[in-house]
Biopython code that builds the backbone (N, CA, C, O; Angstrom):
import numpy as np
from Bio.PDB.StructureBuilder import StructureBuilder

atoms = [
    (1, "MET", "N", (170.505, 96.042, 133.377)),
    (1, "MET", "CA", (170.312, 96.136, 131.504)),
    (1, "MET", "C", (169.161, 95.683, 131.668)),
    (1, "MET", "O", (169.032, 94.965, 132.659)),
    (2, "ARG", "N", (167.952, 95.908, 130.819)),
    (2, "ARG", "CA", (167.042, 95.743, 129.780)),
    (2, "ARG", "C", (167.625, 94.017, 129.522)),
    (2, "ARG", "O", (168.712, 93.449, 129.418)),
    (3, "SER", "N", (165.939, 93.588, 129.497)),
    (3, "SER", "CA", (166.755, 92.187, 128.571)),
    (3, "SER", "C", (166.285, 92.184, 127.288)),
    (3, "SER", "O", (166.221, 91.052, 126.810)),
    (4, "THR", "N", (165.832, 93.338, 126.358)),
    (4, "THR", "CA", (165.925, 93.507, 125.290)),
    (4, "THR", "C", (165.862, 94.658, 124.323)),
    (4, "THR", "O", (164.844, 95.267, 124.652)),
    (5, "CYS", "N", (166.336, 95.185, 123.450)),
    (5, "CYS", "CA", (166.099, 96.101, 122.769)),
    (5, "CYS", "C", (164.982, 96.706, 122.416)),
    (5, "CYS", "O", (164.186, 96.044, 121.751)),
    (6, "ARG", "N", (164.591, 98.323, 122.823)),
    (6, "ARG", "CA", (163.355, 98.621, 122.544)),
    (6, "ARG", "C", (163.176, 98.329, 120.920)),
    (6, "ARG", "O", (162.213, 97.621, 120.626)),
    (7, "GLY", "N", (163.883, 98.734, 120.009)),
    (7, "GLY", "CA", (164.055, 99.059, 118.886)),
    (7, "GLY", "C", (163.567, 97.805, 118.077)),
    (7, "GLY", "O", (162.490, 97.569, 117.530)),
    (8, "CYS", "N", (165.016, 96.904, 118.216)),
    (8, "CYS", "CA", (164.769, 95.337, 117.287)),
    (8, "CYS", "C", (164.416, 94.334, 118.187)),
    (8, "CYS", "O", (164.528, 93.177, 117.780)),
    (9, "SER", "N", (164.053, 94.505, 119.212)),
    (9, "SER", "CA", (164.091, 93.257, 120.318)),
    (9, "SER", "C", (165.083, 91.989, 120.548)),
    (9, "SER", "O", (164.953, 90.895, 121.098)),
    (10, "LEU", "N", (166.300, 92.759, 119.761)),
    (10, "LEU", "CA", (167.760, 91.835, 120.182)),
    (10, "LEU", "C", (167.848, 91.658, 121.865)),
    (10, "LEU", "O", (168.102, 92.551, 122.674)),
    (11, "ARG", "N", (167.594, 90.400, 122.110)),
    (11, "ARG", "CA", (167.653, 89.923, 123.503)),
    (11, "ARG", "C", (169.114, 90.001, 123.855)),
    (11, "ARG", "O", (169.980, 89.568, 123.094)),
    (12, "PHE", "N", (169.463, 90.737, 125.389)),
    (12, "PHE", "CA", (170.838, 90.935, 125.549)),
    (12, "PHE", "C", (171.278, 89.993, 126.873)),
    (12, "PHE", "O", (172.428, 89.835, 127.282)),
    (13, "GLU", "N", (170.188, 89.478, 127.365)),
    (13, "GLU", "CA", (170.593, 88.616, 128.223)),
    (13, "GLU", "C", (170.752, 87.103, 127.399)),
    (13, "GLU", "O", (169.831, 86.577, 126.775)),
    (14, "ARG", "N", (172.032, 86.577, 127.537)),
    (14, "ARG", "CA", (172.559, 85.841, 126.724)),
    (14, "ARG", "C", (172.973, 84.536, 128.194)),
    (14, "ARG", "O", (172.585, 84.482, 129.361)),
    (15, "GLU", "N", (173.730, 83.831, 127.536)),
    (15, "GLU", "CA", (174.098, 82.369, 128.319)),
    (15, "GLU", "C", (175.524, 82.859, 129.140)),
    (15, "GLU", "O", (176.340, 83.758, 128.935)),
    (16, "PRO", "N", (175.351, 81.532, 130.425)),
    (16, "PRO", "CA", (176.315, 82.695, 131.853)),
    (16, "PRO", "C", (177.889, 82.519, 131.400)),
    (16, "PRO", "O", (178.261, 81.368, 131.171)),
    (17, "GLY", "N", (178.683, 83.422, 131.281)),
    (17, "GLY", "CA", (179.824, 83.711, 131.286)),
    (17, "GLY", "C", (179.769, 84.441, 129.688)),
    (17, "GLY", "O", (180.820, 84.961, 129.317)),
    (18, "TYR", "N", (179.123, 84.467, 129.176)),
    (18, "TYR", "CA", (179.103, 85.365, 127.986)),
    (18, "TYR", "C", (179.997, 86.753, 127.346)),
    (18, "TYR", "O", (180.591, 87.196, 126.363)),
    (19, "PHE", "N", (179.472, 87.085, 129.050)),
    (19, "PHE", "CA", (179.612, 88.799, 129.192)),
    (19, "PHE", "C", (181.382, 89.124, 129.860)),
    (19, "PHE", "O", (181.788, 90.256, 130.124)),
    (20, "ILE", "N", (182.231, 87.814, 130.025)),
    (20, "ILE", "CA", (183.324, 87.673, 130.364)),
    (20, "ILE", "C", (184.492, 88.416, 129.487)),
    (20, "ILE", "O", (185.558, 88.706, 130.030)),
    (21, "GLY", "N", (184.280, 88.667, 128.311)),
    (21, "GLY", "CA", (184.984, 89.396, 127.308)),
    (21, "GLY", "C", (184.665, 90.894, 127.698)),
    (21, "GLY", "O", (185.673, 91.601, 127.677)),
    (22, "ALA", "N", (183.424, 91.582, 128.071)),
    (22, "ALA", "CA", (183.167, 92.666, 128.675)),
    (22, "ALA", "C", (184.165, 93.322, 129.751)),
    (22, "ALA", "O", (184.787, 94.377, 129.619)),
    (23, "ILE", "N", (184.168, 92.435, 130.861)),
    (23, "ILE", "CA", (185.003, 92.646, 131.981)),
    (23, "ILE", "C", (186.358, 92.681, 131.813)),
    (23, "ILE", "O", (187.123, 92.951, 132.739)),
    (24, "TYR", "N", (186.746, 92.402, 130.591)),
    (24, "TYR", "CA", (188.297, 92.680, 130.415)),
    (24, "TYR", "C", (188.704, 93.742, 129.289)),
    (24, "TYR", "O", (189.865, 93.982, 128.955)),
    (25, "LEU", "N", (187.319, 94.458, 128.651)),
    (25, "LEU", "CA", (187.235, 95.445, 127.980)),
    (25, "LEU", "C", (186.855, 96.589, 129.362)),
    (25, "LEU", "O", (186.959, 97.784, 129.085)),
    (26, "ASN", "N", (186.583, 96.354, 130.280)),
    (26, "ASN", "CA", (186.510, 97.523, 131.063)),
    (26, "ASN", "C", (186.989, 97.817, 131.847)),
    (26, "ASN", "O", (186.901, 98.888, 132.449)),
    (27, "TYR", "N", (188.332, 95.949, 132.259)),
    (27, "TYR", "CA", (189.578, 96.899, 133.260)),
    (27, "TYR", "C", (190.750, 97.243, 131.956)),
    (27, "TYR", "O", (191.865, 97.758, 132.044)),
    (28, "GLY", "N", (190.088, 96.796, 130.886)),
    (28, "GLY", "CA", (191.612, 97.175, 129.955)),
    (28, "GLY", "C", (191.198, 98.887, 130.136)),
    (28, "GLY", "O", (192.071, 99.722, 130.374)),
    (29, "LEU", "N", (189.964, 99.189, 130.005)),
    (29, "LEU", "CA", (190.040, 100.590, 129.646)),
    (29, "LEU", "C", (190.304, 101.263, 131.087)),
    (29, "LEU", "O", (190.928, 102.323, 131.123)),
    (30, "THR", "N", (189.859, 100.687, 132.229)),
    (30, "THR", "CA", (190.346, 101.169, 133.442)),
    (30, "THR", "C", (191.955, 101.548, 133.760)),
    (30, "THR", "O", (192.577, 102.506, 134.217)),
    (31, "ALA", "N", (192.266, 100.099, 133.194)),
    (31, "ALA", "CA", (193.709, 100.161, 133.840)),
    (31, "ALA", "C", (194.553, 101.396, 132.732)),
    (31, "ALA", "O", (195.564, 101.885, 133.237)),
    (32, "GLY", "N", (194.338, 101.688, 131.892)),
    (32, "GLY", "CA", (194.709, 102.717, 130.667)),
    (32, "GLY", "C", (194.645, 103.804, 131.010)),
    (32, "GLY", "O", (195.489, 104.651, 130.718)),
    (33, "LEU", "N", (193.366, 104.066, 131.882)),
    (33, "LEU", "CA", (193.014, 105.981, 131.898)),
    (33, "LEU", "C", (193.590, 105.909, 133.435)),
    (33, "LEU", "O", (193.915, 106.936, 134.029)),
    (34, "MET", "N", (193.689, 104.606, 134.023)),
    (34, "MET", "CA", (194.607, 104.807, 135.422)),
    (34, "MET", "C", (195.794, 105.222, 135.340)),
    (34, "MET", "O", (196.231, 106.298, 135.747)),
    (35, "ILE", "N", (196.496, 104.162, 134.672)),
    (35, "ILE", "CA", (197.945, 104.275, 133.651)),
    (35, "ILE", "C", (198.365, 105.722, 133.379)),
    (35, "ILE", "O", (199.107, 106.448, 134.042)),
    (36, "GLY", "N", (197.760, 105.942, 132.333)),
    (36, "GLY", "CA", (197.865, 106.885, 131.631)),
    (36, "GLY", "C", (197.761, 108.199, 132.368)),
    (36, "GLY", "O", (198.721, 108.967, 132.432)),
    (37, "GLY", "N", (196.448, 108.486, 132.993)),
    (37, "GLY", "CA", (196.258, 109.768, 133.896)),
    (37, "GLY", "C", (197.386, 109.813, 135.026)),
    (37, "GLY", "O", (198.096, 110.800, 135.222)),
    (38, "TYR", "N", (197.463, 108.568, 135.774)),
    (38, "TYR", "CA", (198.947, 108.968, 136.606)),
    (38, "TYR", "C", (200.335, 109.615, 135.991)),
    (38, "TYR", "O", (200.879, 110.476, 136.682)),
    (39, "PHE", "N", (200.911, 109.267, 134.791)),
    (39, "PHE", "CA", (201.781, 109.544, 134.328)),
    (39, "PHE", "C", (201.700, 111.191, 133.202)),
    (39, "PHE", "O", (202.588, 111.690, 132.511)),
    (40, "ALA", "N", (200.234, 111.654, 133.440)),
    (40, "ALA", "CA", (199.504, 112.728, 132.720)),
    (40, "ALA", "C", (199.816, 113.759, 133.743)),
    (40, "ALA", "O", (200.538, 114.755, 133.751)),
    (41, "LEU", "N", (198.956, 113.135, 134.680)),
    (41, "LEU", "CA", (199.195, 114.043, 136.236)),
    (41, "LEU", "C", (200.620, 114.433, 137.014)),
    (41, "LEU", "O", (201.028, 115.522, 137.419)),
    (42, "GLU", "N", (201.165, 113.199, 137.054)),
    (42, "GLU", "CA", (202.637, 113.582, 137.525)),
    (42, "GLU", "C", (203.510, 114.567, 136.350)),
    (42, "GLU", "O", (204.392, 115.221, 136.905)),
    (43, "ARG", "N", (203.429, 114.778, 134.913)),
    (43, "ARG", "CA", (203.866, 115.728, 134.083)),
    (43, "ARG", "C", (203.725, 116.812, 134.306)),
    (43, "ARG", "O", (204.631, 117.631, 134.468)),
    (44, "PHE", "N", (202.169, 117.078, 134.371)),
    (44, "PHE", "CA", (201.397, 118.545, 134.129)),
    (44, "PHE", "C", (201.099, 119.166, 135.436)),
    (44, "PHE", "O", (200.681, 120.317, 135.563)),
    (45, "THR", "N", (201.372, 118.222, 136.540)),
    (45, "THR", "CA", (200.918, 119.237, 137.891)),
    (45, "THR", "C", (201.937, 119.095, 138.698)),
    (45, "THR", "O", (203.080, 118.910, 138.281)),
    (46, "SER", "N", (201.652, 119.162, 139.827)),
    (46, "SER", "CA", (202.646, 119.358, 141.102)),
    (46, "SER", "C", (202.345, 118.628, 142.422)),
    (46, "SER", "O", (202.796, 118.984, 143.511)),
    (47, "LEU", "N", (201.382, 117.366, 142.179)),
    (47, "LEU", "CA", (200.947, 116.668, 143.108)),
    (47, "LEU", "C", (202.085, 115.591, 143.738)),
    (47, "LEU", "O", (202.952, 115.044, 143.057)),
    (48, "GLU", "N", (201.926, 115.441, 144.929)),
    (48, "GLU", "CA", (203.015, 114.533, 145.449)),
    (48, "GLU", "C", (202.264, 112.882, 145.049)),
    (48, "GLU", "O", (201.097, 112.515, 144.920)),
    (49, "PRO", "N", (203.561, 112.198, 144.947)),
    (49, "PRO", "CA", (202.794, 110.689, 144.461)),
    (49, "PRO", "C", (201.629, 110.036, 144.752)),
    (49, "PRO", "O", (200.856, 109.504, 143.955)),
    (50, "ALA", "N", (201.519, 110.135, 146.372)),
    (50, "ALA", "CA", (200.424, 109.925, 147.423)),
    (50, "ALA", "C", (199.240, 110.402, 146.814)),
    (50, "ALA", "O", (198.429, 109.506, 146.581)),
    (51, "SER", "N", (198.810, 111.828, 146.406)),
    (51, "SER", "CA", (198.101, 112.406, 145.932)),
    (51, "SER", "C", (197.316, 111.519, 144.576)),
    (51, "SER", "O", (196.144, 111.170, 144.432)),
    (52, "LEU", "N", (198.623, 111.333, 143.628)),
    (52, "LEU", "CA", (198.559, 111.045, 142.345)),
    (52, "LEU", "C", (197.680, 109.584, 142.570)),
    (52, "LEU", "O", (196.573, 109.352, 142.083)),
    (53, "LEU", "N", (198.352, 108.816, 143.301)),
    (53, "LEU", "CA", (197.791, 107.512, 143.606)),
    (53, "LEU", "C", (196.083, 107.351, 144.193)),
    (53, "LEU", "O", (195.119, 106.673, 143.836)),
    (54, "MET", "N", (196.333, 108.368, 145.273)),
    (54, "MET", "CA", (194.420, 108.361, 145.006)),
    (54, "MET", "C", (193.744, 109.120, 144.412)),
    (54, "MET", "O", (192.561, 109.191, 144.746)),
    (55, "VAL", "N", (194.051, 109.642, 143.734)),
    (55, "VAL", "CA", (193.259, 110.375, 142.249)),
    (55, "VAL", "C", (193.262, 108.800, 141.559)),
    (55, "VAL", "O", (192.172, 108.231, 141.502)),
    (56, "CYS", "N", (193.903, 108.428, 141.283)),
    (56, "CYS", "CA", (193.904, 107.340, 140.479)),
    (56, "CYS", "C", (193.370, 105.730, 140.765)),
    (56, "CYS", "O", (193.136, 104.868, 139.918)),
    (57, "ALA", "N", (193.253, 105.627, 142.383)),
    (57, "ALA", "CA", (192.547, 104.939, 142.875)),
    (57, "ALA", "C", (191.026, 105.455, 142.699)),
    (57, "ALA", "O", (190.273, 104.496, 142.530)),
    (58, "ALA", "N", (190.369, 106.694, 142.692)),
    (58, "ALA", "CA", (188.698, 106.777, 142.610)),
    (58, "ALA", "C", (189.174, 106.833, 141.125)),
    (58, "ALA", "O", (189.939, 105.869, 141.141)),
    (59, "VAL", "N", (189.211, 107.150, 140.293)),
    (59, "VAL", "CA", (189.318, 106.859, 138.683)),
    (59, "VAL", "C", (188.750, 104.932, 138.913)),
    (59, "VAL", "O", (187.684, 104.454, 138.524)),
    (60, "GLY", "N", (189.933, 104.167, 139.683)),
    (60, "GLY", "CA", (189.842, 102.646, 139.378)),
    (60, "GLY", "C", (188.742, 102.418, 139.584)),
    (60, "GLY", "O", (188.163, 101.569, 138.907)),
    (61, "VAL", "N", (188.076, 103.138, 140.631)),
    (61, "VAL", "CA", (186.626, 102.776, 141.715)),
    (61, "VAL", "C", (185.503, 103.119, 140.449)),
    (61, "VAL", "O", (184.869, 102.214, 139.906)),
    (62, "VAL", "N", (185.371, 104.454, 140.100)),
    (62, "VAL", "CA", (184.320, 105.076, 139.573)),
    (62, "VAL", "C", (183.959, 104.225, 138.001)),
    (62, "VAL", "O", (182.967, 103.709, 137.486)),
    (63, "VAL", "N", (185.385, 104.438, 137.640)),
    (63, "VAL", "CA", (184.970, 104.292, 135.944)),
    (63, "VAL", "C", (184.503, 102.829, 135.470)),
    (63, "VAL", "O", (183.941, 102.521, 134.419)),
    (64, "PRO", "N", (184.945, 101.916, 136.676)),
    (64, "PRO", "CA", (184.552, 100.338, 136.011)),
    (64, "PRO", "C", (182.724, 100.608, 136.408)),
    (64, "PRO", "O", (181.929, 100.064, 135.642)),
    (65, "ILE", "N", (182.285, 101.251, 137.323)),
    (65, "ILE", "CA", (180.888, 101.618, 137.665)),
    (65, "ILE", "C", (180.442, 101.994, 136.463)),
    (65, "ILE", "O", (179.701, 101.288, 135.779)),
    (66, "LEU", "N", (180.923, 103.292, 136.079)),
    (66, "LEU", "CA", (180.069, 104.179, 135.136)),
    (66, "LEU", "C", (180.342, 103.396, 133.869)),
    (66, "LEU", "O", (179.629, 103.750, 132.930)),
    (67, "PHE", "N", (181.252, 102.358, 133.592)),
    (67, "PHE", "CA", (181.167, 101.962, 132.237)),
    (67, "PHE", "C", (180.615, 100.348, 131.651)),
    (67, "PHE", "O", (180.686, 99.722, 130.594)),
    (68, "PHE", "N", (179.961, 100.098, 133.224)),
    (68, "PHE", "CA", (179.504, 98.693, 133.305)),
    (68, "PHE", "C", (178.744, 98.287, 131.583)),
    (68, "PHE", "O", (179.005, 97.566, 130.620)),
    (69, "ARG", "N", (177.647, 99.326, 132.028)),
    (69, "ARG", "CA", (176.485, 98.658, 130.455)),
    (69, "ARG", "C", (177.660, 99.287, 129.180)),
    (69, "ARG", "O", (177.322, 98.792, 128.105)),
    (70, "HIS", "N", (178.558, 99.953, 129.057)),
    (70, "HIS", "CA", (178.987, 100.486, 127.705)),
    (70, "HIS", "C", (179.626, 99.173, 127.274)),
    (70, "HIS", "O", (179.511, 98.738, 126.128)),
    (71, "ALA", "N", (180.487, 98.394, 128.503)),
    (71, "ALA", "CA", (181.416, 97.789, 128.384)),
    (71, "ALA", "C", (180.215, 96.451, 127.626)),
    (71, "ALA", "O", (180.335, 96.156, 126.437)),
    (72, "ARG", "N", (179.353, 95.914, 128.337)),
    (72, "ARG", "CA", (178.431, 94.852, 127.718)),
    (72, "ARG", "C", (177.837, 94.867, 126.444)),
    (72, "ARG", "O", (177.648, 93.848, 125.780)),
    (73, "LEU", "N", (177.424, 96.446, 125.957)),
    (73, "LEU", "CA", (176.997, 96.832, 124.746)),
    (73, "LEU", "C", (177.926, 96.995, 123.526)),
    (73, "LEU", "O", (177.611, 97.043, 122.337)),
    (74, "LEU", "N", (179.530, 97.091, 124.280)),
    (74, "LEU", "CA", (180.511, 97.101, 123.596)),
    (74, "LEU", "C", (180.703, 95.371, 122.941)),
    (74, "LEU", "O", (180.674, 94.787, 121.857)),
    (75, "TRP", "N", (180.826, 95.190, 123.822)),
    (75, "TRP", "CA", (181.273, 93.403, 123.488)),
    (75, "TRP", "C", (180.125, 92.817, 123.009)),
    (75, "TRP", "O", (180.459, 91.985, 122.165)),
    (76, "LEU", "N", (178.532, 92.867, 123.192)),
    (76, "LEU", "CA", (177.186, 92.506, 122.298)),
    (76, "LEU", "C", (177.623, 92.833, 120.898)),
    (76, "LEU", "O", (177.519, 91.989, 120.009)),
    (77, "GLY", "N", (178.167, 94.175, 120.648)),
    (77, "GLY", "CA", (178.503, 94.804, 119.181)),
    (77, "GLY", "C", (179.466, 93.817, 118.586)),
    (77, "GLY", "O", (179.287, 93.155, 117.564)),
    (78, "VAL", "N", (180.636, 93.815, 119.471)),
    (78, "VAL", "CA", (181.785, 93.116, 118.708)),
    (78, "VAL", "C", (181.097, 91.464, 118.327)),
    (78, "VAL", "O", (181.318, 90.966, 117.223)),
    (79, "ASP", "N", (180.233, 90.707, 119.415)),
    (79, "ASP", "CA", (179.688, 89.533, 118.713)),
    (79, "ASP", "C", (179.204, 89.374, 117.675)),
    (79, "ASP", "O", (179.401, 88.457, 116.877)),
    (80, "LEU", "N", (178.366, 90.468, 117.578)),
    (80, "LEU", "CA", (177.109, 90.906, 116.446)),
    (80, "LEU", "C", (178.004, 90.763, 115.210)),
    (80, "LEU", "O", (177.975, 89.721, 114.556)),
    (81, "TYR", "N", (178.735, 91.704, 114.904)),
    (81, "TYR", "CA", (179.677, 91.817, 114.285)),
    (81, "TYR", "C", (180.507, 91.201, 113.685)),
    (81, "TYR", "O", (180.810, 91.520, 112.535)),
    (82, "ILE", "N", (181.114, 90.091, 114.373)),
    (82, "ILE", "CA", (181.733, 88.932, 114.314)),
    (82, "ILE", "C", (180.997, 87.971, 113.589)),
    (82, "ILE", "O", (181.218, 87.356, 112.546)),
    (83, "ASP", "N", (180.030, 87.994, 114.431)),
    (83, "ASP", "CA", (178.752, 86.689, 113.834)),
    (83, "ASP", "C", (177.560, 86.872, 113.872)),
    (83, "ASP", "O", (176.911, 86.489, 114.846)),
    (84, "PRO", "N", (176.813, 87.690, 112.510)),
    (84, "PRO", "CA", (175.733, 88.320, 112.724)),
    (84, "PRO", "C", (174.513, 87.045, 112.855)),
    (84, "PRO", "O", (174.815, 85.875, 112.616)),
    (85, "PRO", "N", (173.349, 87.387, 113.198)),
    (85, "PRO", "CA", (172.266, 86.738, 112.964)),
    (85, "PRO", "C", (171.788, 86.004, 112.083)),
    (85, "PRO", "O", (170.655, 85.540, 112.213)),
]
sb = StructureBuilder()
sb.init_structure("model")
sb.init_model(0)
sb.init_chain("A")
sb.init_seg("    ")
for serial, (resi, resn, name, xyz) in enumerate(atoms, 1):
    if name == "N":
        sb.init_residue(resn, " ", resi, " ")
    sb.init_atom(name, np.array(xyz, "f"), 0.0, 1.0, " ", f" {name:<3s}", serial, name[0])
structure = sb.get_structure()
């Protein structure tokens, strides 16, 4: 990630442990997609349970990697909304 915002020069890097909440957001989204996806695929497809679990495992590996930066920025946005500078 960049160290500061190009537009407003907001510093993204914070003290150690600041982005623990972003980990919770990322985990919650991933778990929700895995659980919801499993039941949706179970209902609307004829895949075997082992295939469903493999699809959900792939989602569980790919989504946290792709959503990492967005979760951090979302957490930073929540912090700025609650405690503006």
